Predicted model as a PDB file, atoms N, CA, C, CB and O in Angstrom, pLDDT in the B-factor column:
MODEL        1                                                                  
ATOM      1  N   UNK A   1       0.790  -1.126  -0.023  1.00 55.00           N  
ATOM      2  CA  UNK A   1       0.010   0.029   0.066  1.00 55.00           C  
ATOM      3  C   UNK A   1       0.893   1.275  -0.036  1.00 55.00           C  
ATOM      4  CB  UNK A   1      -0.777   0.013   1.331  1.00 55.00           C  
ATOM      5  O   UNK A   1       1.866   1.449   0.698  1.00 55.00           O  
ATOM      6  N   UNK A   2       0.510   2.109  -0.960  1.00 79.00           N  
ATOM      7  CA  UNK A   2       1.259   3.428  -0.947  1.00 79.00           C  
ATOM      8  C   UNK A   2       0.771   4.476  -0.126  1.00 79.00           C  
ATOM      9  CB  UNK A   2       1.325   3.974  -2.217  1.00 79.00           C  
ATOM     10  O   UNK A   2      -0.450   4.618  -0.059  1.00 79.00           O  
ATOM     11  N   UNK A   3       1.571   5.288   0.555  1.00 84.00           N  
ATOM     12  CA  UNK A   3       0.950   6.262   1.396  1.00 84.00           C  
ATOM     13  C   UNK A   3       1.254   7.710   0.852  1.00 84.00           C  
ATOM     14  CB  UNK A   3       1.452   6.081   2.865  1.00 84.00           C  
ATOM     15  O   UNK A   3       2.416   7.976   0.542  1.00 84.00           O  
ATOM     16  N   UNK A   4       0.325   8.598   0.730  1.00 87.00           N  
ATOM     17  CA  UNK A   4       0.532   9.697   0.206  1.00 87.00           C  
ATOM     18  C   UNK A   4       1.113  10.716   1.267  1.00 87.00           C  
ATOM     19  CB  UNK A   4      -0.657  10.075  -0.416  1.00 87.00           C  
ATOM     20  O   UNK A   4       0.359  11.199   2.111  1.00 87.00           O  
ATOM     21  N   UNK A   5       2.353  11.017   1.226  1.00 86.00           N  
ATOM     22  CA  UNK A   5       3.037  11.806   2.181  1.00 86.00           C  
ATOM     23  C   UNK A   5       2.567  13.064   2.314  1.00 86.00           C  
ATOM     24  CB  UNK A   5       4.319  11.889   1.934  1.00 86.00           C  
ATOM     25  O   UNK A   5       2.751  13.633   3.390  1.00 86.00           O  
ATOM     26  N   UNK A   6       1.902  13.708   1.292  1.00 88.00           N  
ATOM     27  CA  UNK A   6       1.447  15.062   1.297  1.00 88.00           C  
ATOM     28  C   UNK A   6       0.305  15.161   2.502  1.00 88.00           C  
ATOM     29  CB  UNK A   6       0.855  15.461  -0.227  1.00 88.00           C  
ATOM     30  O   UNK A   6       0.096  16.197   3.133  1.00 88.00           O  
ATOM     31  N   UNK A   7      -0.374  13.944   2.708  1.00 89.00           N  
ATOM     32  CA  UNK A   7      -1.417  13.881   3.709  1.00 89.00           C  
ATOM     33  C   UNK A   7      -0.773  14.324   5.155  1.00 89.00           C  
ATOM     34  CB  UNK A   7      -2.048  12.352   3.742  1.00 89.00           C  
ATOM     35  O   UNK A   7      -1.502  14.866   5.985  1.00 89.00           O  
ATOM     36  N   UNK A   8       0.510  14.096   5.413  1.00 88.00           N  
ATOM     37  CA  UNK A   8       1.079  14.453   6.605  1.00 88.00           C  
ATOM     38  C   UNK A   8       1.219  16.006   6.684  1.00 88.00           C  
ATOM     39  CB  UNK A   8       2.390  13.744   6.755  1.00 88.00           C  
ATOM     40  O   UNK A   8       1.235  16.629   7.746  1.00 88.00           O  
ATOM     41  N   UNK A   9       1.317  16.546   5.475  1.00 91.00           N  
ATOM     42  CA  UNK A   9       1.308  18.122   5.530  1.00 91.00           C  
ATOM     43  C   UNK A   9       0.115  18.663   5.810  1.00 91.00           C  
ATOM     44  CB  UNK A   9       1.708  18.760   4.317  1.00 91.00           C  
ATOM     45  O   UNK A   9       0.024  19.604   6.598  1.00 91.00           O  
ATOM     46  N   UNK A  10      -0.879  18.160   5.230  1.00 91.00           N  
ATOM     47  CA  UNK A  10      -2.304  18.482   5.600  1.00 91.00           C  
ATOM     48  C   UNK A  10      -2.585  18.312   7.138  1.00 91.00           C  
ATOM     49  CB  UNK A  10      -3.288  17.540   4.784  1.00 91.00           C  
ATOM     50  O   UNK A  10      -3.116  19.265   7.708  1.00 91.00           O  
ATOM     51  N   UNK A  11      -2.324  17.361   7.749  1.00 91.00           N  
ATOM     52  CA  UNK A  11      -2.377  16.950   9.058  1.00 91.00           C  
ATOM     53  C   UNK A  11      -1.610  17.976   9.924  1.00 91.00           C  
ATOM     54  CB  UNK A  11      -1.830  15.550   9.182  1.00 91.00           C  
ATOM     55  O   UNK A  11      -2.113  18.412  10.960  1.00 91.00           O  
ATOM     56  N   UNK A  12      -0.490  18.326   9.527  1.00 90.00           N  
ATOM     57  CA  UNK A  12       0.444  19.259  10.061  1.00 90.00           C  
ATOM     58  C   UNK A  12      -0.289  20.556  10.228  1.00 90.00           C  
ATOM     59  CB  UNK A  12       1.684  19.406   9.168  1.00 90.00           C  
ATOM     60  O   UNK A  12      -0.250  21.169  11.295  1.00 90.00           O  
ATOM     61  N   UNK A  13      -0.980  20.994   9.151  1.00 91.00           N  
ATOM     62  CA  UNK A  13      -1.457  22.238   9.107  1.00 91.00           C  
ATOM     63  C   UNK A  13      -2.679  22.255  10.044  1.00 91.00           C  
ATOM     64  CB  UNK A  13      -1.746  22.644   7.694  1.00 91.00           C  
ATOM     65  O   UNK A  13      -2.878  23.187  10.823  1.00 91.00           O  
ATOM     66  N   UNK A  14      -3.461  21.220   9.939  1.00 90.00           N  
ATOM     67  CA  UNK A  14      -4.628  21.080  10.791  1.00 90.00           C  
ATOM     68  C   UNK A  14      -4.133  21.219  12.364  1.00 90.00           C  
ATOM     69  CB  UNK A  14      -5.361  19.610  10.478  1.00 90.00           C  
ATOM     70  O   UNK A  14      -4.609  22.081  13.103  1.00 90.00           O  
ATOM     71  N   UNK A  15      -3.243  20.387  12.744  1.00 90.00           N  
ATOM     72  CA  UNK A  15      -2.734  20.243  14.131  1.00 90.00           C  
ATOM     73  C   UNK A  15      -2.247  21.644  14.536  1.00 90.00           C  
ATOM     74  CB  UNK A  15      -1.542  19.130  14.244  1.00 90.00           C  
ATOM     75  O   UNK A  15      -2.540  22.102  15.641  1.00 90.00           O  
ATOM     76  N   UNK A  16      -1.492  22.338  13.632  1.00 89.00           N  
ATOM     77  CA  UNK A  16      -0.864  23.632  14.074  1.00 89.00           C  
ATOM     78  C   UNK A  16      -2.033  24.596  14.461  1.00 89.00           C  
ATOM     79  CB  UNK A  16       0.081  24.288  12.879  1.00 89.00           C  
ATOM     80  O   UNK A  16      -2.036  25.328  15.451  1.00 89.00           O  
ATOM     81  N   UNK A  17      -3.128  24.473  13.432  1.00 88.00           N  
ATOM     82  CA  UNK A  17      -4.419  25.609  13.742  1.00 88.00           C  
ATOM     83  C   UNK A  17      -4.872  25.186  15.056  1.00 88.00           C  
ATOM     84  CB  UNK A  17      -5.854  25.577  12.589  1.00 88.00           C  
ATOM     85  O   UNK A  17      -4.989  26.043  15.932  1.00 88.00           O  
ATOM     86  N   UNK A  18      -5.156  23.899  15.314  1.00 89.00           N  
ATOM     87  CA  UNK A  18      -5.717  23.455  16.590  1.00 89.00           C  
ATOM     88  C   UNK A  18      -4.857  23.764  17.682  1.00 89.00           C  
ATOM     89  CB  UNK A  18      -5.988  22.039  16.603  1.00 89.00           C  
ATOM     90  O   UNK A  18      -5.421  24.188  18.690  1.00 89.00           O  
ATOM     91  N   UNK A  19      -3.653  23.651  17.707  1.00 84.00           N  
ATOM     92  CA  UNK A  19      -2.685  23.860  18.772  1.00 84.00           C  
ATOM     93  C   UNK A  19      -2.635  25.240  19.165  1.00 84.00           C  
ATOM     94  CB  UNK A  19      -1.353  23.424  18.391  1.00 84.00           C  
ATOM     95  O   UNK A  19      -2.647  25.503  20.368  1.00 84.00           O  
ATOM     96  N   UNK A  20      -2.575  26.260  18.211  1.00 80.00           N  
ATOM     97  CA  UNK A  20      -2.585  27.618  18.425  1.00 80.00           C  
ATOM     98  C   UNK A  20      -3.969  28.036  19.122  1.00 80.00           C  
ATOM     99  CB  UNK A  20      -2.341  28.332  17.077  1.00 80.00           C  
ATOM    100  O   UNK A  20      -3.963  28.855  20.041  1.00 80.00           O  
ATOM    101  N   UNK A  21      -5.188  27.433  18.645  1.00 81.00           N  
ATOM    102  CA  UNK A  21      -6.240  27.820  19.261  1.00 81.00           C  
ATOM    103  C   UNK A  21      -6.453  27.422  20.597  1.00 81.00           C  
ATOM    104  CB  UNK A  21      -7.167  27.511  18.596  1.00 81.00           C  
ATOM    105  O   UNK A  21      -7.203  28.085  21.314  1.00 81.00           O  
ATOM    106  N   UNK A  22      -5.843  26.353  21.037  1.00 83.00           N  
ATOM    107  CA  UNK A  22      -6.134  25.825  22.341  1.00 83.00           C  
ATOM    108  C   UNK A  22      -4.664  25.846  23.175  1.00 83.00           C  
ATOM    109  CB  UNK A  22      -6.820  24.254  22.183  1.00 83.00           C  
ATOM    110  O   UNK A  22      -4.538  25.387  24.310  1.00 83.00           O  
ATOM    111  N   UNK A  23      -3.735  26.377  22.505  1.00 81.00           N  
ATOM    112  CA  UNK A  23      -2.464  26.453  23.233  1.00 81.00           C  
ATOM    113  C   UNK A  23      -2.007  24.964  23.777  1.00 81.00           C  
ATOM    114  CB  UNK A  23      -2.644  27.510  24.474  1.00 81.00           C  
ATOM    115  O   UNK A  23      -1.526  24.754  24.891  1.00 81.00           O  
ATOM    116  N   UNK A  24      -2.211  24.160  22.951  1.00 86.00           N  
ATOM    117  CA  UNK A  24      -1.808  22.759  23.124  1.00 86.00           C  
ATOM    118  C   UNK A  24      -0.440  22.363  22.498  1.00 86.00           C  
ATOM    119  CB  UNK A  24      -2.869  21.892  22.537  1.00 86.00           C  
ATOM    120  O   UNK A  24      -0.321  22.165  21.289  1.00 86.00           O  
ATOM    121  N   UNK A  25       0.618  22.256  23.412  1.00 89.00           N  
ATOM    122  CA  UNK A  25       1.839  22.038  23.012  1.00 89.00           C  
ATOM    123  C   UNK A  25       2.090  20.625  22.268  1.00 89.00           C  
ATOM    124  CB  UNK A  25       2.631  22.209  24.159  1.00 89.00           C  
ATOM    125  O   UNK A  25       2.953  20.522  21.396  1.00 89.00           O  
ATOM    126  N   UNK A  26       1.382  19.687  22.621  1.00 90.00           N  
ATOM    127  CA  UNK A  26       1.327  18.345  22.090  1.00 90.00           C  
ATOM    128  C   UNK A  26       1.090  18.476  20.684  1.00 90.00           C  
ATOM    129  CB  UNK A  26       0.285  17.485  22.738  1.00 90.00           C  
ATOM    130  O   UNK A  26       1.875  17.965  19.885  1.00 90.00           O  
ATOM    131  N   UNK A  27       0.005  19.161  20.280  1.00 88.00           N  
ATOM    132  CA  UNK A  27      -0.401  19.379  18.906  1.00 88.00           C  
ATOM    133  C   UNK A  27       0.612  20.195  18.089  1.00 88.00           C  
ATOM    134  CB  UNK A  27      -1.730  20.066  18.888  1.00 88.00           C  
ATOM    135  O   UNK A  27       0.926  19.838  16.953  1.00 88.00           O  
ATOM    136  N   UNK A  28       1.093  21.227  18.638  1.00 90.00           N  
ATOM    137  CA  UNK A  28       2.031  21.939  17.950  1.00 90.00           C  
ATOM    138  C   UNK A  28       3.398  21.074  17.746  1.00 90.00           C  
ATOM    139  CB  UNK A  28       2.257  23.248  18.708  1.00 90.00           C  
ATOM    140  O   UNK A  28       4.045  21.157  16.702  1.00 90.00           O  
ATOM    141  N   UNK A  29       3.711  20.392  18.630  1.00 92.00           N  
ATOM    142  CA  UNK A  29       4.982  19.445  18.374  1.00 92.00           C  
ATOM    143  C   UNK A  29       4.717  18.381  17.411  1.00 92.00           C  
ATOM    144  CB  UNK A  29       5.476  18.730  19.683  1.00 92.00           C  
ATOM    145  O   UNK A  29       5.584  18.011  16.620  1.00 92.00           O  
ATOM    146  N   UNK A  30       3.614  17.906  17.450  1.00 91.00           N  
ATOM    147  CA  UNK A  30       3.116  16.995  16.464  1.00 91.00           C  
ATOM    148  C   UNK A  30       2.969  17.507  15.112  1.00 91.00           C  
ATOM    149  CB  UNK A  30       1.900  16.509  16.860  1.00 91.00           C  
ATOM    150  O   UNK A  30       3.248  16.814  14.134  1.00 91.00           O  
ATOM    151  N   UNK A  31       2.533  18.722  15.025  1.00 92.00           N  
ATOM    152  CA  UNK A  31       2.543  19.451  13.594  1.00 92.00           C  
ATOM    153  C   UNK A  31       3.780  19.561  13.085  1.00 92.00           C  
ATOM    154  CB  UNK A  31       2.004  20.833  13.581  1.00 92.00           C  
ATOM    155  O   UNK A  31       3.941  19.371  11.879  1.00 92.00           O  
ATOM    156  N   UNK A  32       4.901  19.901  13.953  1.00 93.00           N  
ATOM    157  CA  UNK A  32       6.125  20.136  13.583  1.00 93.00           C  
ATOM    158  C   UNK A  32       6.756  18.679  12.973  1.00 93.00           C  
ATOM    159  CB  UNK A  32       6.877  20.757  14.829  1.00 93.00           C  
ATOM    160  O   UNK A  32       7.352  18.626  11.897  1.00 93.00           O  
ATOM    161  N   UNK A  33       6.558  17.706  13.707  1.00 93.00           N  
ATOM    162  CA  UNK A  33       7.003  16.408  13.287  1.00 93.00           C  
ATOM    163  C   UNK A  33       6.415  15.993  11.923  1.00 93.00           C  
ATOM    164  CB  UNK A  33       6.643  15.399  14.338  1.00 93.00           C  
ATOM    165  O   UNK A  33       7.148  15.595  11.017  1.00 93.00           O  
ATOM    166  N   UNK A  34       5.045  16.095  11.793  1.00 92.00           N  
ATOM    167  CA  UNK A  34       4.378  15.533  10.513  1.00 92.00           C  
ATOM    168  C   UNK A  34       4.831  16.515   9.338  1.00 92.00           C  
ATOM    169  CB  UNK A  34       2.637  15.478  10.654  1.00 92.00           C  
ATOM    170  O   UNK A  34       4.913  16.111   8.178  1.00 92.00           O  
ATOM    171  N   UNK A  35       5.098  17.731   9.680  1.00 94.00           N  
ATOM    172  CA  UNK A  35       5.449  18.503   8.586  1.00 94.00           C  
ATOM    173  C   UNK A  35       6.933  18.111   8.100  1.00 94.00           C  
ATOM    174  CB  UNK A  35       5.313  20.000   8.974  1.00 94.00           C  
ATOM    175  O   UNK A  35       7.175  17.940   6.905  1.00 94.00           O  
ATOM    176  N   UNK A  36       7.853  17.988   9.046  1.00 94.00           N  
ATOM    177  CA  UNK A  36       9.213  17.548   8.828  1.00 94.00           C  
ATOM    178  C   UNK A  36       9.176  16.134   7.958  1.00 94.00           C  
ATOM    179  CB  UNK A  36       9.963  17.369  10.305  1.00 94.00           C  
ATOM    180  O   UNK A  36       9.759  16.040   6.878  1.00 94.00           O  
ATOM    181  N   UNK A  37       8.489  15.139   8.502  1.00 92.00           N  
ATOM    182  CA  UNK A  37       8.390  13.905   7.817  1.00 92.00           C  
ATOM    183  C   UNK A  37       7.711  14.011   6.378  1.00 92.00           C  
ATOM    184  CB  UNK A  37       7.625  12.959   8.700  1.00 92.00           C  
ATOM    185  O   UNK A  37       8.148  13.306   5.468  1.00 92.00           O  
ATOM    186  N   UNK A  38       6.868  14.702   6.208  1.00 93.00           N  
ATOM    187  CA  UNK A  38       6.205  14.996   4.949  1.00 93.00           C  
ATOM    188  C   UNK A  38       7.225  15.653   3.902  1.00 93.00           C  
ATOM    189  CB  UNK A  38       4.972  15.961   5.228  1.00 93.00           C  
ATOM    190  O   UNK A  38       7.231  15.308   2.720  1.00 93.00           O  
ATOM    191  N   UNK A  39       8.012  16.543   4.378  1.00 93.00           N  
ATOM    192  CA  UNK A  39       9.134  17.127   3.530  1.00 93.00           C  
ATOM    193  C   UNK A  39      10.172  16.033   3.277  1.00 93.00           C  
ATOM    194  CB  UNK A  39       9.837  18.398   4.254  1.00 93.00           C  
ATOM    195  O   UNK A  39      10.618  15.797   2.154  1.00 93.00           O  
ATOM    196  N   UNK A  40      10.522  15.394   4.359  1.00 93.00           N  
ATOM    197  CA  UNK A  40      11.680  14.490   4.237  1.00 93.00           C  
ATOM    198  C   UNK A  40      11.387  13.443   3.232  1.00 93.00           C  
ATOM    199  CB  UNK A  40      12.042  13.844   5.573  1.00 93.00           C  
ATOM    200  O   UNK A  40      12.129  13.263   2.267  1.00 93.00           O  
ATOM    201  N   UNK A  41      10.361  12.781   3.435  1.00 91.00           N  
ATOM    202  CA  UNK A  41       9.737  11.594   2.556  1.00 91.00           C  
ATOM    203  C   UNK A  41       9.421  12.013   1.186  1.00 91.00           C  
ATOM    204  CB  UNK A  41       8.391  11.031   3.169  1.00 91.00           C  
ATOM    205  O   UNK A  41       9.784  11.260   0.282  1.00 91.00           O  
ATOM    206  N   UNK A  42       8.778  13.137   0.878  1.00 92.00           N  
ATOM    207  CA  UNK A  42       8.642  13.579  -0.432  1.00 92.00           C  
ATOM    208  C   UNK A  42       9.857  13.937  -0.975  1.00 92.00           C  
ATOM    209  CB  UNK A  42       7.774  14.608  -0.541  1.00 92.00           C  
ATOM    210  O   UNK A  42       9.971  13.716  -2.181  1.00 92.00           O  
ATOM    211  N   UNK A  43      10.852  14.460  -0.369  1.00 92.00           N  
ATOM    212  CA  UNK A  43      12.238  14.836  -0.884  1.00 92.00           C  
ATOM    213  C   UNK A  43      12.911  13.333  -1.293  1.00 92.00           C  
ATOM    214  CB  UNK A  43      13.201  15.733   0.406  1.00 92.00           C  
ATOM    215  O   UNK A  43      13.318  13.113  -2.433  1.00 92.00           O  
ATOM    216  N   UNK A  44      12.959  12.528  -0.418  1.00 93.00           N  
ATOM    217  CA  UNK A  44      13.427  11.272  -0.707  1.00 93.00           C  
ATOM    218  C   UNK A  44      12.896  10.623  -1.867  1.00 93.00           C  
ATOM    219  CB  UNK A  44      13.240  10.504   0.321  1.00 93.00           C  
ATOM    220  O   UNK A  44      13.663  10.147  -2.704  1.00 93.00           O  
ATOM    221  N   UNK A  45      11.602  10.560  -1.999  1.00 91.00           N  
ATOM    222  CA  UNK A  45      10.880   9.990  -3.253  1.00 91.00           C  
ATOM    223  C   UNK A  45      11.304  10.577  -4.400  1.00 91.00           C  
ATOM    224  CB  UNK A  45       9.430  10.141  -3.240  1.00 91.00           C  
ATOM    225  O   UNK A  45      11.578   9.886  -5.381  1.00 91.00           O  
ATOM    226  N   UNK A  46      11.420  12.071  -4.412  1.00 92.00           N  
ATOM    227  CA  UNK A  46      11.777  12.812  -5.495  1.00 92.00           C  
ATOM    228  C   UNK A  46      13.280  12.325  -5.911  1.00 92.00           C  
ATOM    229  CB  UNK A  46      11.653  14.358  -5.137  1.00 92.00           C  
ATOM    230  O   UNK A  46      13.521  12.019  -7.078  1.00 92.00           O  
ATOM    231  N   UNK A  47      14.147  12.277  -5.024  1.00 92.00           N  
ATOM    232  CA  UNK A  47      15.392  11.797  -5.336  1.00 92.00           C  
ATOM    233  C   UNK A  47      15.455  10.488  -6.012  1.00 92.00           C  
ATOM    234  CB  UNK A  47      16.116  11.752  -4.217  1.00 92.00           C  
ATOM    235  O   UNK A  47      16.178  10.310  -6.992  1.00 92.00           O  
ATOM    236  N   UNK A  48      14.698   9.558  -5.497  1.00 91.00           N  
ATOM    237  CA  UNK A  48      14.622   8.225  -6.113  1.00 91.00           C  
ATOM    238  C   UNK A  48      14.102   8.093  -7.511  1.00 91.00           C  
ATOM    239  CB  UNK A  48      13.823   7.415  -5.309  1.00 91.00           C  
ATOM    240  O   UNK A  48      14.667   7.540  -8.454  1.00 91.00           O  
ATOM    241  N   UNK A  49      12.825   8.744  -7.495  1.00 91.00           N  
ATOM    242  CA  UNK A  49      12.078   8.713  -8.756  1.00 91.00           C  
ATOM    243  C   UNK A  49      12.643   9.613  -9.896  1.00 91.00           C  
ATOM    244  CB  UNK A  49      10.666   9.121  -8.475  1.00 91.00           C  
ATOM    245  O   UNK A  49      12.609   9.245 -11.070  1.00 91.00           O  
ATOM    246  N   UNK A  50      13.154  10.783  -9.511  1.00 90.00           N  
ATOM    247  CA  UNK A  50      13.382  11.758 -10.718  1.00 90.00           C  
ATOM    248  C   UNK A  50      14.904  11.821 -10.975  1.00 90.00           C  
ATOM    249  CB  UNK A  50      12.790  13.313 -10.410  1.00 90.00           C  
ATOM    250  O   UNK A  50      15.348  11.852 -12.122  1.00 90.00           O  
ATOM    251  N   UNK A  51      15.785  11.842  -9.751  1.00 87.00           N  
ATOM    252  CA  UNK A  51      17.148  11.653  -9.917  1.00 87.00           C  
ATOM    253  C   UNK A  51      17.807  10.358  -9.950  1.00 87.00           C  
ATOM    254  CB  UNK A  51      17.689  12.284  -9.037  1.00 87.00           C  
ATOM    255  O   UNK A  51      19.009  10.287 -10.203  1.00 87.00           O  
ATOM    256  N   UNK A  52      17.010   9.193  -9.681  1.00 91.00           N  
ATOM    257  CA  UNK A  52      17.576   7.937  -9.721  1.00 91.00           C  
ATOM    258  C   UNK A  52      18.526   7.567  -8.675  1.00 91.00           C  
ATOM    259  CB  UNK A  52      18.157   7.792 -10.882  1.00 91.00           C  
ATOM    260  O   UNK A  52      19.216   6.560  -8.833  1.00 91.00           O  
ATOM    261  N   UNK A  53      18.644   8.380  -7.477  1.00 88.00           N  
ATOM    262  CA  UNK A  53      19.432   8.142  -6.350  1.00 88.00           C  
ATOM    263  C   UNK A  53      18.739   6.952  -5.549  1.00 88.00           C  
ATOM    264  CB  UNK A  53      19.585   9.474  -5.500  1.00 88.00           C  
ATOM    265  O   UNK A  53      17.508   6.931  -5.511  1.00 88.00           O  
ATOM    266  N   UNK A  54      19.335   6.152  -5.031  1.00 89.00           N  
ATOM    267  CA  UNK A  54      19.041   5.198  -4.205  1.00 89.00           C  
ATOM    268  C   UNK A  54      19.265   5.516  -2.640  1.00 89.00           C  
ATOM    269  CB  UNK A  54      19.776   4.108  -4.651  1.00 89.00           C  
ATOM    270  O   UNK A  54      20.415   5.573  -2.203  1.00 89.00           O  
ATOM    271  N   UNK A  55      18.337   5.688  -1.942  1.00 89.00           N  
ATOM    272  CA  UNK A  55      18.453   6.280  -0.600  1.00 89.00           C  
ATOM    273  C   UNK A  55      18.338   5.145   0.493  1.00 89.00           C  
ATOM    274  CB  UNK A  55      17.318   7.393  -0.392  1.00 89.00           C  
ATOM    275  O   UNK A  55      17.293   4.519   0.666  1.00 89.00           O  
ATOM    276  N   UNK A  56      19.324   4.962   1.110  1.00 86.00           N  
ATOM    277  CA  UNK A  56      19.293   3.763   2.048  1.00 86.00           C  
ATOM    278  C   UNK A  56      18.496   4.160   3.275  1.00 86.00           C  
ATOM    279  CB  UNK A  56      20.779   3.281   2.482  1.00 86.00           C  
ATOM    280  O   UNK A  56      18.652   5.290   3.739  1.00 86.00           O  
ATOM    281  N   UNK A  57      17.591   3.241   3.867  1.00 85.00           N  
ATOM    282  CA  UNK A  57      16.694   3.557   4.760  1.00 85.00           C  
ATOM    283  C   UNK A  57      17.438   3.973   6.142  1.00 85.00           C  
ATOM    284  CB  UNK A  57      15.744   2.402   4.874  1.00 85.00           C  
ATOM    285  O   UNK A  57      16.915   4.816   6.869  1.00 85.00           O  
ATOM    286  N   UNK A  58      18.527   3.433   6.447  1.00 87.00           N  
ATOM    287  CA  UNK A  58      19.224   3.973   7.611  1.00 87.00           C  
ATOM    288  C   UNK A  58      19.990   5.189   7.493  1.00 87.00           C  
ATOM    289  CB  UNK A  58      20.067   3.055   8.083  1.00 87.00           C  
ATOM    290  O   UNK A  58      20.603   5.625   8.467  1.00 87.00           O  
ATOM    291  N   UNK A  59      20.002   5.781   6.355  1.00 88.00           N  
ATOM    292  CA  UNK A  59      20.776   6.904   6.025  1.00 88.00           C  
ATOM    293  C   UNK A  59      19.844   8.026   5.487  1.00 88.00           C  
ATOM    294  CB  UNK A  59      21.856   6.513   5.012  1.00 88.00           C  
ATOM    295  O   UNK A  59      20.360   9.053   5.045  1.00 88.00           O  
ATOM    296  N   UNK A  60      18.523   7.879   5.504  1.00 91.00           N  
ATOM    297  CA  UNK A  60      17.632   8.746   4.748  1.00 91.00           C  
ATOM    298  C   UNK A  60      17.766  10.102   5.148  1.00 91.00           C  
ATOM    299  CB  UNK A  60      16.254   8.358   4.875  1.00 91.00           C  
ATOM    300  O   UNK A  60      17.958  10.953   4.278  1.00 91.00           O  
ATOM    301  N   UNK A  61      17.684  10.457   6.486  1.00 92.00           N  
ATOM    302  CA  UNK A  61      17.755  11.856   6.860  1.00 92.00           C  
ATOM    303  C   UNK A  61      19.181  12.496   6.474  1.00 92.00           C  
ATOM    304  CB  UNK A  61      17.480  11.979   8.418  1.00 92.00           C  
ATOM    305  O   UNK A  61      19.204  13.638   6.015  1.00 92.00           O  
ATOM    306  N   UNK A  62      20.349  11.778   6.652  1.00 92.00           N  
ATOM    307  CA  UNK A  62      21.665  12.427   6.153  1.00 92.00           C  
ATOM    308  C   UNK A  62      21.608  12.615   4.548  1.00 92.00           C  
ATOM    309  CB  UNK A  62      22.995  11.445   6.571  1.00 92.00           C  
ATOM    310  O   UNK A  62      21.932  13.671   4.006  1.00 92.00           O  
ATOM    311  N   UNK A  63      21.193  11.558   3.903  1.00 92.00           N  
ATOM    312  CA  UNK A  63      21.306  11.517   2.439  1.00 92.00           C  
ATOM    313  C   UNK A  63      20.474  12.738   1.870  1.00 92.00           C  
ATOM    314  CB  UNK A  63      20.764  10.087   1.855  1.00 92.00           C  
ATOM    315  O   UNK A  63      20.966  13.579   1.118  1.00 92.00           O  
ATOM    316  N   UNK A  64      19.268  12.746   2.272  1.00 92.00           N  
ATOM    317  CA  UNK A  64      18.351  13.752   1.882  1.00 92.00           C  
ATOM    318  C   UNK A  64      18.931  15.288   2.246  1.00 92.00           C  
ATOM    319  CB  UNK A  64      16.953  13.430   2.626  1.00 92.00           C  
ATOM    320  O   UNK A  64      18.913  16.182   1.399  1.00 92.00           O  
ATOM    321  N   UNK A  65      19.371  15.457   3.403  1.00 90.00           N  
ATOM    322  CA  UNK A  65      19.818  16.725   3.933  1.00 90.00           C  
ATOM    323  C   UNK A  65      21.130  17.174   2.983  1.00 90.00           C  
ATOM    324  CB  UNK A  65      20.204  16.548   5.600  1.00 90.00           C  
ATOM    325  O   UNK A  65      21.283  18.314   2.544  1.00 90.00           O  
ATOM    326  N   UNK A  66      22.002  16.102   2.765  1.00 89.00           N  
ATOM    327  CA  UNK A  66      23.187  16.533   1.924  1.00 89.00           C  
ATOM    328  C   UNK A  66      22.698  16.637   0.486  1.00 89.00           C  
ATOM    329  CB  UNK A  66      24.434  15.488   2.028  1.00 89.00           C  
ATOM    330  O   UNK A  66      23.475  16.974  -0.408  1.00 89.00           O  
TER     331      UNK A  66                                                      
ENDMDL                                                                          
END                                                                             
């Protein structure tokens, strides 16, 4: 099953809005985390599909950042 990682971005936006409205730190922290993973995995997928770069799972963060 393929997951649409842009859904994490939508969730991050929703959590951020709720967190600001209720001053809920957990929602704000979760929002940041979901936004980060949305960007990370979308970038990894782009690198693999468009650039043909094979990203090793245990090095995903370092490879994508570099």
